[in-house]
Residue, then its C-alpha position, 0 to 999 in steps of 0.5 A: m500499500s502506498a505511504v502517501k496519506i490523504d489530507k485528514s484535516w476534514v476528518a478531524g472535524f467529525a470527532t469534534v463538537a462546536v463549543l456552545f457557551a452559556g451566558g449573555c456574551t458573544a462567544t469566541a470559539q477555537p478549534s477543539s478536540g473535545s467531544a460531547s459526552d454521551p452523544e445521541q446515537v445515529p446511524s453509522t452511515t450518517v457520521q461514521v469517521p472514515g476508518e478501515q473498511t473491507v473491500g473484498e478480502a482485503v482490509v483497506d484505509p480509505t484515507t490513503a491513496d491506495g485505500a481510496l483507489a480500492g474503494l473506487a474499484a468497489l463502486p458500481i459503474r453505470e450511466r447517469a440516470a435521468k434527472n426527472g423528479y429532482d428537487r432540493s426538497q427531495f433531500g429534506q428541508a435545507w440545514t435542519d438540525n440533523v446531526t452534529i459533528a460528533g453525532g446527535h442533535n444540539g439544536c443548531d442547524t447543520r449549516n452553522d455546525i459546519l461553519k463552526r467546524d471549518l472556520v476559526y476565530i469565530t464569534t457567535d450570537p448568544m441570542s441563538r444559544d450560540c448557534t449562529v456564527l456571526s463571523g470567522t476566518l476560513d482557510d479555504v481548501y478549494t482555492g487556498k485563499t484566506i476568506r473573512f466571513v461576516r454574517g449579513v445579507e450582503t456578505s454571507s454568500a462569501v462563504q458557502i456550504d458545498h455538498v462534496v457529492a452534489l445532491s443533483d449528481a447523487w440523485q442521478k446516481g442512485a439517490q432516487e432509490l433511497d428512502e426520504a430519511t436516508r436522503r436527508n442524512l446524505a444532505n446533512d452528512p458532515r462527510n459530505l459538507q465543506a465550508v468553501d469560497g462562495p463563487t467557487n462553489q457556484g462555479k462547481s454547481d452539480a458537476d462530478a469529478s470528470a467535469w470539475l475539481p478544486p482549483n487548489l491542486a493540493y486538495r484534489c486527492t482529498y476531495v476525490t477521496r471524500q466523494i468515494e467515501v460518501k458514494a460508498a456509504y450511500r450506495l451511489w454509483v459513478t459513471q465511467s468518465e467519473h471513475d477514470a477522472m478519480a483514478r487519475e487523481l489518486a494515481s497523481c498522489g501515489a496510488t499504485g493499485s488498480a481501480s478496475p472492478a474485480p473481474e466477474p468469475v468465469p463460469v465453469p461449464a457443466p460436465a458433459p453427460a455420460p454417454a448412453d449405455v448402448s450395450p445390448a447385454g441383457a437387452g435382447v438382440p436388435s432386429g437388423d442393423v438398426f439399433y436404438a439405445n432406448c425409446k427416447a432415441a427411437r422417437a427422436a428418429g421418428a421410428a416409434p412405435l416399433h413392432r416385433g420384427q422391425p429394424g431396431y425393435r428389442a424385447a427390452m424396449d417392449g415393456d408389456g411384451d405385447g410385441v409393440a415397443c415404445e408405444 
């Protein structure tokens, strides 16, 4: 397995909880390594921290280039389905209090939870139980720029929350088959969310890896790895062009394995049936030079029924001894 590791800075946030301060003053939160005590249990497909997974018979670490490549090889490759029926509401109300970074519910919406995870030097609004992020600084992984965030009608859009696997793309690659609750989890799963530069997010739209990758070259392998992680967790598929683009990026950061799906097992042909016993022993002597191994053969030849004295007649084929075989 390659020793090259994917940037795990996005993973660390999964195990942290936004620090909520009580009282009447604005809170300033720094990145924290603490976790909530006894968080509410949620489905593992929602907030599971990436770790070792089994692909075929091998145990792989999806945060390495080779591990991500093995995960890619396990994804189905299919054509993009029709977009018919897609609407953002198919994935639930935007930014509900679905899960926190640590798992469970905290009364804050998902957008603000992600801002708290991805921004530093944040301030929050005490009137919102410190849920609403008023300001902060984003080191944008998509562009490499440092962006100052200030909440406001004219300024909030400078930092947007991107769905790493766009919801429209997910809809066309398997999410139509998911139930409503699972789609809602997909839309609010921290693994699939990242605070980023607003204009860059708008430029991405709903493109997959074959059509769009982050301008920051240093983040592309991590970006592709996250997409693979999300698509595997929610049983989504990739197109051939998307698969190939992902494989190229992973190869560029040290992956040495193969992203080709495991070959289908070659069917083993059934053994040929044993030849019919044509021995006339105990079966009487056939009439003339014609011999039928059994009545089935006689019928196949169009000779049945056979009368005593006709070519091919044998007593062994005349079950009732009335002189007519294969009646």
